[in-house]
N, C-alpha and C positions, 0 to 999 in steps of 0.2 A: 268064468272063474270059477274054480271050486272053492268050498268052505276052507279047506286045509291051506290051498294057495294062497287066499286073503290072510289067513292067520299067519302064514311065515313071511309074507310080505309086510304086514303090520310089525312084527317083531325085527324085521330089519331098518325098518324105518327109527323105531325105538332107540336100537343100538345106536345108530348115526345120529341122532339127536343127543344121546348121552354123551358119545365121544365128543362131537362138537362143545358141549357144555363143560366137559372137563378140559378140554385144550382151552377154552376161555379163560376158564378158572386159574390155571396155571400161568398163562399169560399176564392175566392181570395182577397176580401176586407177585410175579418176577419182575415187573416194570418199576416198582417203586424202590426195589432193592438197587437196581441199577442207578436209580435217580438220586439215591440217597448218598451213594458212594461218590458220584461226581460232585455232589452238594458238598461232601467233607473234604474232596479233593480241592475244590475251588476256595474253600474256606481255610484250608491248609496254606494255599499260597498267598491268600491275602492276609495271613496273620505272620508269615514269613516276609512279607514285605515285598515279595517279589524278586528277591535279591538269588540269585543263582549261586554267587561266589561267596562264602563262608569266611574268607580271610579277612574281610574288613570288620567282621563282627568281633568286637573288643581288641582292636589293634588301631595304632596310630601312624599314619603314614608321615615321616619326616625324613627328609633328604639331607645330605649334608649342608646345604647353604641354610636350610633353616634350623639345623642343629648349632651351625656357628652364631646365627642371628640370637638365638635364644639362650647362647651360652650352655648348651647342654654337654656335659663332658663324660666321654665314655670310658670305661675299664673293662678288663677281662677279668673275670672269675677265676680264682685259683687257690692255693694254700696261702696262709697267711698266719701271722704271729700276733696273739692277743697280749698287750702290754698292761700291767698294772703300775700306774704312773701317780707322781706326786707334782704337782705344778704349785710354782712359787713365784711371787713378784721380788722385782730387783732393780738396781740402779746400776748404770754403767760408769765405770771410774777409770781414769789413766791406770796403768800399771806403775804402782809407785817405785818397783825396782828397775824401773826404766825411764825415769825421769831425773833430769838433772838441771839442778839450780846455778847459772853462771853467775858469778860474784866478781867484780873488779879484783884483781891482786893490790893496786894501789889506787886511793881514790884520786877523783882528777875531772876534768872537764870533758864532755863527749864531743870529739870533733867531727865522727862520721857514725852513721849508721848504715850497716850493710844489710840487715836482714829484718823483717818485720812479720808480724804475727801472722801466722798461716803458712810461711816460707819453709820448703823442705830444706834441711841441711846436711852435711855429710860431717863425719868427726874432722875438726880441724878447720871447718870453715871459720870466716872472720865474721862476727857478728857487730862488732864497733870498732871504734879507734879513739882511744882515751889518752888524754895528755895529762901525765902525772903530775900532782902538785910538788912532788917532792923532788923528782928530776928537772920537770919541766920539757920532758922526751913523750914521745907518743909512744903508745903500746898496742898490741891486737888483743881484743877480748874474743876467744874463741870458743866454738861448740865442743864439748867434752864427748859429745855420742852422735852418732847420726838420728835424724828424728823430725820433728816438726818443731816450730817455734809456736809456742801455745801461749805466752805470756811476756810482755815486756816492760819494764818499768822505768825506762829512760828516754829522753828525747834529744835531739841535737841539740848542743850549747848548755845542757844542764850538768850539774854536778852528780857525779857518780859515786857512790859509796861503797867503803870495802866490806861494810856492814850489810849491805843489803844487796839480794839477786837483781840483777839489771834484765836478765834474761832467764825464760823458762824453757828448756828443748826437752820433748817426750819422744819416745818411740812408740808410735801408736799401732805397730805391727803386732802387738797383743794386748789385752785388755782385761781389766777385772770386772766381773758383774758380782755384785754383792747383794745376795738373796736374804729375803727375811723368812726365818724359819721360826714357825711356831711351836710351843712346849709340847704339844700333843705329837709332833712331828720329830723331834729330837732325836730320838733313838734311830730314825728310818734315815738319816741323812750323815754319811761318812765321808772321810778324807778320800780321794781317787775315786769318788762315784762318778759315772759318765754322766753328764747334764746336756740336753739339748736346749740351746738359747735361741729365742723366736725374735728377730730382729722388726718383725710385723712389716715387711718390706714384699711380702709376696714369694721369696725365695726360700729354697728349704732351709731350716736351721742350722746354728753354727753349734757343732759338737765341742764341749771342753769338759774340763775335770774339777771337782771340788779340790782346792789346794789347803783350804783353811776352813774349820769350825770354832767360832768364837766360844770359849769357855764362860763368858760373860755375856748375860742379857741386856737390854735396851729397856730402861724403865717407860721409855717414851711409846715405844711400839710393844712391848710386852714379848719379844721376840729376840732370837739369835741370829748372827750374821755367818752365812756359808758363803765363801768366795769360791769364785769360779774362774779359771783363767782361760781366756779363749783366743785363738787366733783371729785376726782383723783383716783379712784380705781386702783389699779394694775399698778400705775404710767403710764398710758397711755399717759399722757402729761407731756411735760418738759417745765420748764421755758426756754425761749430764742428761743421757735419755733412760727412760722407763724401758725396762725388759722383762721378759718373763722366760722361766727356767723349768723345764720338766725332767724329771729323775725316774728312771725306769726301775721299778722295785722287783717285778718278776715278769716272768713271759710265758706264755701258752702256746705251743703251734696248733694249727688247726687244719683241716683237711682243705675247708673250703671258707672263703670269706669275702664279705664284699662291703663296701663302705656303708655307714650308718645314713648318710645322706641318699642312697640309693632307695631305703625302705618306704615305703608308702602304705597308706591304708585306704582299701576300698571295700565299703559294706562292710566292716569289721574283719576283714581279710587283710593280713600283710602279703604284700606283693612287691616284686622288682621288676621293671620294665627291661625285658630283653630284647635286643635286636634282631631282628630276622629280615636281611634284605635292607629295604628303606623302611620298615614297619618296626614298631616296638608293641610288644605283647605282654600283659602283665602275667607275670608267672606267680603263681601262689608259693611262698615260701615258708618253711618253719625255720625259726633262729634258734640259735644256742647261747653261748657266752658272750658277752661284749665288752669292748674297752671303750676308751673316748673317741675313736675313729672308726673303727671295726666292729662287724658282727659276723659271729659264725653261721652258716647256713649248713642245717642238718639234713634238709630235704627239699626239693624243687628246682634245684640248680645244677648244672654239670661244670665241671672245670672245662673253660675254653669260652664260656657263654659270655657275649659282650653285652653289657649292660649300662643305663643311664645312671651313671656315678653322681653328677653334679647337676643340679637343677633339675631333678627328676621331677618335681612337683610341675614342672611344665607340662611335661608328658601326660600327667595325671589330668591337667586342665584341659589339656586337648581332647583328651579320652571323653572326659566329662561332656564337653561342647558337642562332640559326636554322637554320645548318648542322647542328648536331648534333642539334635535335630532327627534322629530317629524316631522319636517319640511322635513327632509331629508329623 
């Protein structure tokens, strides 16, 4: 082989070796890149807990049976009216304009008792039969109005005086509620104001009107009396019981409102639990004006959203339990 041929062969070998080294270097650098990406993907999967469905994150599954058992009440978000109100305490009284004291026309001996306390009577019903001391003849002592016998002061065989009522009959279909108004609120309560009386029996309030505001205050309570006349259908209220009354002083309509009991705090955020199927999701909300029952929602909800209005704290507790279990 000539010298020039040997030189050409040597150069060819050097070139081949250089190419192989470059290929090895590129392959050696590329391999860790692919391995790092796989490691990052694996790490991300572990950080996500391996959950492919994100619906469970931040949501609580509660079906109708669980809602009923927990006493969670649902309502629909929509327009509302915020009310500035004044709440007053009072006492239920018989309507004294519908109470009659039945007194014998002539004194005598009670020969019959026809009605007793608690009996319902009609006008003209016989309450008792009395034998007159003057004529020694008997006459009927009758009810002057329809109502309920609320008091009786005579018994069979006793002397009935014409100076003392033997029976008291009251029409309980309407009642008085005497509310105490303190001096700072005198100017805010007027005759004719509508008042919602709460019997505290779980049913809706009874609506009445202020019929009288006393011009004289009480030395004992340092308050004045405002009297409300209310219907008493089904005898929901009874004289002698305490009751509270709420007077609406001003009203403000809002585009969207939810009950105050729906608002919960999570990590410093105000949320409302909105139902989506069987799941409740915490929805961040921004609230505006409030009254004693509702809050205006200016951001975060849409009209028609169904939310946990009553016992929403139960949903919050379930969410906290779910978050704790994910941490483990």
